[in-house]
N, C-alpha and C positions, 0 to 999 in steps of 0.2 A: 516488505521489510521496512519498519519505521522507528520505533522509539524504545527499545528495551533498555539498552545501556549505552551511554556515550563515552567514547574513549579517544584520546589523541592518537593520531596516526604515527606509527613508529618509523623513524628514519631508516632503520635497517630491516632487512628481510631475514627472518630466522625460522619462524614457525607460523602455523595457522593461528589466527587470533583466538583468544579464549572464548569468544562468542560461539565458536563452532564446537559446542558441547552438547551433550544429550538434552533433548527438550524436556525430559522428565525432571532434570534438576532445575530447569528454568521455571517449571510450574510451581515451585515452592517459593512464594514471595514473602514479603514482610508481613507481620501481623496485621498492619493496616490494609494491605492488599487483600489478604484473606478475608478480613471482615467486610470490606466494601466491595470486593471484586469477585472472589472465587465463587461465592454462592450464586451470585447473579449469572456469572459466565456458565456455570454448570447447569443451572436450571433453564435459563433463557436461550442459551445457544442451541439447545436441542429443539426449541420451538421455532426460532427464527433463522437458524443457520442451515445451509445446504448440507454440510457435513461430509461431503465427498472429498474435498480438497482443503489444504491449508495454503494460504498465500503469504509469502514472506515479503514484507515491505522493507526495503533498505533505503536510507537517505544518507548521501555522502555530501559533506560540506568540503569544497575543494579550494585550494589556494588560488586566488584570482589569476596569478601569472602561470598557473600550471594546468589550466583547463584543457588545452589541446593534448598535452601528454596524458592527462587522466582519461580523456575520451578514448584514446587509442588502447590504453590498458584495460579500460572497462569493457570495450568491445571484445578484446581477447578473452577475458574471463567469462563474460556472460554468454557469448556465442559458443565458447568452449563447453560450458556445462549444458547448454541447450542441445548441442550436437552429440553429446556423449550418451550413447544408448544405455549404458550401465546405470546412469543416474536417475532415469525415469522422471525428469522434471520438464516443465514447459515454461518458456520465457513469455510472460504476459506482455511486458512493455518496459521501455527505458526512456526517461525524459530528462530535460534540463529546465529548471525554472527560469522563466523570462519576466514574470511579474510576481514579485514576492521576494524571498531570500535568494539573492543571486548567487551564482557559482555553486548552486545546489542541484544535485542529481537524484532522481528517484528511480528505483528499480523494483519490479514486482515479478516474483518467481512462484510458480505453482508446484506444490508437492503433493504426493499421494498420501494425504493425511499426516498425522504426527509420526507414525511409524516410517513413512516415506521420508519425512524430513530428517529423522535420526539416521536412517540408512544413507541418505544422500550426504549428510555432513561427514559421516564416517568415511565414505568413499572419497570425498573431496580431500580430506586430510591426508590420505595416503597416495594421492595422485598428482599429476602435473598441474592440476587446477589450484592446488595450494600455493604454488609459486606464482601462478598467474594472479591469484587474489592479492597476494602480498605485493605484487608489482604495482598495485594501485596506491599503496600506503604512503609513499613519499610525497604524493600529490594532494593528500587529504589533510584537512584540519580536524574533522571528527566524522564518526559514522554511527548510525543508529539502526537498530533492527526491531521489527515488530511482526508477530504472527497473527494473521487475521483469518476470519471465515467469511465466505460469501453469504449474503442474505439469500434465503431459500427461494424467494420469488424472483430473483434477478441474477441469473448466472452471468459471469463475465463474458463479454463478446469475444468471438474468435479473432485471430489475426486478420487485419484488413488494412487497406491503404486509401482512406477517404480524404486525407489531407486536412489542412487547417490547424487549429490549436486545441489543446486539451485544458480542461479546468478540473483541478483537484480540490474538492471541498472537504474539510475536516471539521468535525464537531466533537467537542469534549462534553460528554453528557454528565448529568448528575448521576451519582451512583444509584443503581437499582431501577433505572427507567428505560432500559433497552427495549423491553417488550412494548411499552407504551409508544416509544419512538417508532418501532417497526410498524405497529398497527396504524399509526397516524400517517407515516410516510408512504406506506404501501397503498393506502387509499388515495392519497393525493397524487401519487406519481402517475396515475392513469391520466390526469389532466396534462401533465408534462409530456407524456408519451405521444400526444397528438402532434407534437412539434419536434421533439428530440427525446431519444431514450438514453438513459445512462449507459456508459460503456461497462461499468461495474459498480458494485456497492458491497462494502465489507464492514465488519465490526471486529474490534481487537479482542484477542483472547490471551496473548502473552506479550508482555511489554507494557506500554502505557495503556491501562485499562479504561473502559468506558469511552472509547473513541469510535466514531463512525466515519468512514471515508466513502465518498462517491466521486466517480470520474465521468466527465462529460466531454463531448467532442463537438466543435463548431467549425464552420468554414472560416470564420474570422471573429474578431471581438465585436464588430458591429452587429453581426447576425446573432451572436450571443445576447446582446442587449435587446434586440427586437424579440427574440424568442422568450426571454424572461419576462418582458413586459406583456407580451400576448398571453402568457400563462396565467397572469393575474386576472384575466377576464374570464377564465374557465372556472365553472363551479367546482369547488373542492380544494383548489390550490391555496387560496388565501387562508382557509381553515387549517390546512396542513402546515403552512409556514408559521402561523400563530402558535399552533400546538407544539411543533418541534422546537420552536424558539424558546418556549417555556421550559422545555426539558434539557436545554443545552446551557453550559456555563461559558463556553468560548466557541468561536467559529473562525475558520480561516478559509480563504479562497486564493489559490495560486494558479497562474496561467503557465502551462508547460508546452514545450515543443519536443516532439519525439526525436531521439537520436537516430542516426541513419540505420542502425542495426535493429531497432525496435520492431517487434512483430506488429504492434499497433502503430499505424501511421495516419 
């Protein structure tokens, strides 16, 4: 869940946010989005995407003085939907940014494709989870949502507790280069796998288009530095970095710590 539409958190709790609407209506973007994004998403996602699941990326910007209250409310909502057998969702992970935009929280939820997303949102709207979601609102400054697909060659890792820190890397690609990116990155990632494998890798399909995210886990920041430096000595990695950099317009790297209830630790 990451960047579809940003809105200010309402001080009062009255109803489920407008973002809990049918995904079919979200698929109709602006003329610019259709021109630059829809064609690429339709064609390339079939080639590079796993296609079995949809991952919702949500980012919450929280008031600095309200982070403790927010964490309690977030745990109630996200563990609630995870444990509800009627929703058929899986909670991938929940994190707080510790290097990057502070007081920012990231949540990833797995749905059974777009139909599963629609059904889940409809059920949440009519259940106790709606109130639990709105209970987070007084503590937030903004919230953003994005729907993403996994890269076919790299399914998301299952829940585990390895410890350490996570790195979320986000790339804003040039329109129309997703297939090139996937080809270059898939070849080069074999060099990195010798030291550390990504926890997951996704590309956006609804929300901010032309974005790629991948998530890494390290015992600590010093180990991260050593592993990245060692990867440059492996054939193929330097070429991958050069090629993917040419295809990207912007790059971000955030260090995250998992929340206590996150399945990925």
